[in-house]
MIDOSE-1310 file (N, C-alpha, C; in nm, 2 decimals, decimal comma, always signed):
residues 70
mner	+9,34/+12,40/+10,69/+9,28/+12,29/+10,59/+9,14/+12,28/+10,65; +9,04/+12,26/+10,56/+8,92/+12,24/+10,58/+8,89/+12,10/+10,57; +8,80/+12,03/+10,63/+8,76/+11,88/+10,65/+8,70/+11,85/+10,54; +8,63/+11,93/+10,43/+8,61/+11,87/+10,27/+8,73/+11,83/+10,21
sqvg	+8,85/+11,91/+10,24/+8,98/+11,86/+10,16/+9,04/+11,79/+10,16; +9,03/+11,70/+10,28/+9,08/+11,59/+10,35/+9,07/+11,47/+10,26; +9,18/+11,36/+10,22/+9,15/+11,26/+10,16/+9,15/+11,15/+10,33; +9,03/+11,06/+10,28/+9,01/+10,95/+10,38/+9,11/+10,83/+10,32
vrdv	+9,13/+10,70/+10,45/+9,18/+10,61/+10,36/+9,07/+10,54/+10,31; +8,96/+10,56/+10,32/+8,83/+10,51/+10,20/+8,83/+10,58/+10,10; +8,90/+10,65/+10,04/+8,92/+10,72/+9,92/+9,03/+10,63/+9,85; +9,15/+10,62/+9,93/+9,26/+10,62/+9,89/+9,25/+10,44/+9,85
viva	+9,18/+10,36/+9,94/+9,15/+10,26/+9,88/+9,06/+10,23/+9,79; +9,01/+10,31/+9,76/+8,90/+10,27/+9,62/+8,95/+10,36/+9,53; +9,05/+10,43/+9,51/+9,12/+10,48/+9,40/+9,25/+10,38/+9,37; +9,28/+10,31/+9,48/+9,40/+10,19/+9,44/+9,31/+10,06/+9,43
aiav	+9,18/+10,03/+9,42/+9,11/+9,90/+9,35/+9,12/+9,96/+9,22; +9,06/+10,08/+9,20/+9,06/+10,13/+9,07/+9,17/+10,11/+8,94; +9,27/+10,14/+9,00/+9,39/+10,16/+8,94/+9,43/+9,95/+8,89; +9,41/+9,90/+9,02/+9,43/+9,71/+8,98/+9,37/+9,69/+8,89
aavl	+9,20/+9,77/+8,94/+9,13/+9,66/+8,78/+9,15/+9,70/+8,67; +9,19/+9,83/+8,68/+9,23/+9,88/+8,56/+9,35/+9,82/+8,44; +9,45/+9,80/+8,58/+9,59/+9,70/+8,50/+9,54/+9,58/+8,47; +9,47/+9,53/+8,60/+9,44/+9,36/+8,57/+9,34/+9,34/+8,40
gavv	+9,26/+9,45/+8,39/+9,15/+9,46/+8,25/+9,23/+9,47/+8,14; +9,33/+9,57/+8,17/+9,46/+9,56/+8,06/+9,57/+9,42/+8,05; +9,57/+9,35/+8,09/+9,60/+9,27/+8,11/+9,54/+9,14/+8,00; +9,44/+9,13/+8,05/+9,35/+9,02/+8,03/+9,29/+9,07/+7,90
ltsf	+9,27/+9,17/+7,83/+9,27/+9,25/+7,70/+9,36/+9,20/+7,58; +9,45/+9,25/+7,64/+9,59/+9,19/+7,60/+9,63/+9,05/+7,54; +9,58/+8,97/+7,65/+9,58/+8,83/+7,62/+9,46/+8,82/+7,51; +9,43/+8,88/+7,47/+9,33/+8,84/+7,37/+9,40/+8,89/+7,18
lpep	+9,48/+8,98/+7,23/+9,53/+9,04/+7,09/+9,59/+8,94/+7,01; +9,61/+8,96/+6,86/+9,71/+8,85/+6,83/+9,88/+8,89/+6,85; +9,97/+8,82/+6,85/+10,05/+8,78/+6,87/+10,18/+8,93/+6,84; +10,11/+8,97/+6,68/+10,21/+9,08/+6,61/+10,16/+9,24/+6,69
vqrf	+10,05/+9,21/+6,75/+10,01/+9,31/+6,81/+10,08/+9,33/+6,96; +10,09/+9,22/+7,03/+10,14/+9,17/+7,15/+10,28/+9,26/+7,17; +10,36/+9,20/+7,03/+10,48/+9,19/+7,04/+10,53/+9,36/+7,05; +10,41/+9,40/+6,96/+10,44/+9,54/+6,93/+10,45/+9,66/+7,07
lfhe	+10,33/+9,60/+7,15/+10,30/+9,69/+7,24/+10,41/+9,68/+7,35; +10,46/+9,53/+7,39/+10,53/+9,47/+7,45/+10,67/+9,54/+7,44; +10,74/+9,54/+7,30/+10,89/+9,60/+7,31/+10,91/+9,75/+7,21; +10,79/+9,81/+7,20/+10,77/+9,98/+7,15/+10,74/+10,02/+7,25
pvti	+10,78/+10,16/+7,28/+10,79/+10,26/+7,41/+10,65/+10,28/+7,43; +10,53/+10,21/+7,35/+10,36/+10,27/+7,35/+10,34/+10,26/+7,51; +10,39/+10,21/+7,61/+10,35/+10,20/+7,74/+10,40/+10,36/+7,81; +10,54/+10,43/+7,77/+10,55/+10,53/+7,81/+10,49/+10,67/+7,74
avli	+10,46/+10,61/+7,58/+10,38/+10,76/+7,56/+10,22/+10,75/+7,63; +10,19/+10,64/+7,67/+10,07/+10,64/+7,77/+10,03/+10,68/+7,87; +10,12/+10,71/+7,96/+10,16/+10,73/+8,05/+10,21/+10,88/+8,02; +10,29/+10,92/+8,01/+10,30/+11,09/+7,94/+10,24/+11,13/+7,91
ggtv	+10,14/+11,08/+7,81/+9,96/+11,14/+7,76/+9,87/+11,18/+7,90; +9,91/+11,06/+7,93/+9,76/+11,05/+8,08/+9,82/+11,16/+8,16; +9,94/+11,15/+8,22/+9,98/+11,23/+8,30/+9,96/+11,43/+8,27; +9,98/+11,44/+8,14/+9,96/+11,59/+8,08/+9,81/+11,58/+8,10
fvlw	+9,73/+11,52/+8,09/+9,62/+11,50/+8,09/+9,54/+11,56/+8,20; +9,60/+11,49/+8,30/+9,57/+11,49/+8,43/+9,60/+11,65/+8,48; +9,76/+11,69/+8,46/+9,80/+11,76/+8,53/+9,68/+11,87/+8,45; +9,65/+11,85/+8,32/+9,58/+11,98/+8,26/+9,48/+12,02/+8,31
rvam	+9,42/+11,89/+8,34/+9,23/+11,91/+8,42/+9,28/+11,97/+8,57; +9,37/+11,90/+8,63/+9,38/+12,00/+8,75/+9,45/+12,13/+8,76; +9,50/+12,17/+8,63/+9,53/+12,32/+8,64/+9,45/+12,41/+8,63; +9,36/+12,34/+8,49/+9,19/+12,43/+8,46/+9,09/+12,42/+8,56
rrpp	+9,12/+12,36/+8,67/+8,96/+12,36/+8,76/+8,97/+12,48/+8,83; +8,85/+12,54/+8,83/+8,87/+12,66/+8,92/+8,83/+12,62/+9,04; +8,88/+12,72/+9,15/+8,86/+12,68/+9,29/+8,71/+12,70/+9,30; +8,68/+12,63/+9,43/+8,56/+12,64/+9,48/+8,51/+12,78/+9,52
ea	+8,35/+12,81/+9,51/+8,34/+12,93/+9,59/+8,28/+12,94/+9,68; +8,35/+12,99/+9,77/+8,37/+13,02/+9,92/+8,21/+13,11/+9,97
């Protein structure tokens, strides 16, 4: 394993902070929506569909990435 492919603690903390900020942003944005829209988002499997779609997108991007030139 070469030095470029190792992930450092700093990288992990940055990704975690971005994830937390995204969730907090979603909470704030959702609080401004009308009550019927909030009810739909919280009582329907919208979150599951978003998670599945996001996972498929990330896996597709990883699978289509070309290996670095040596």
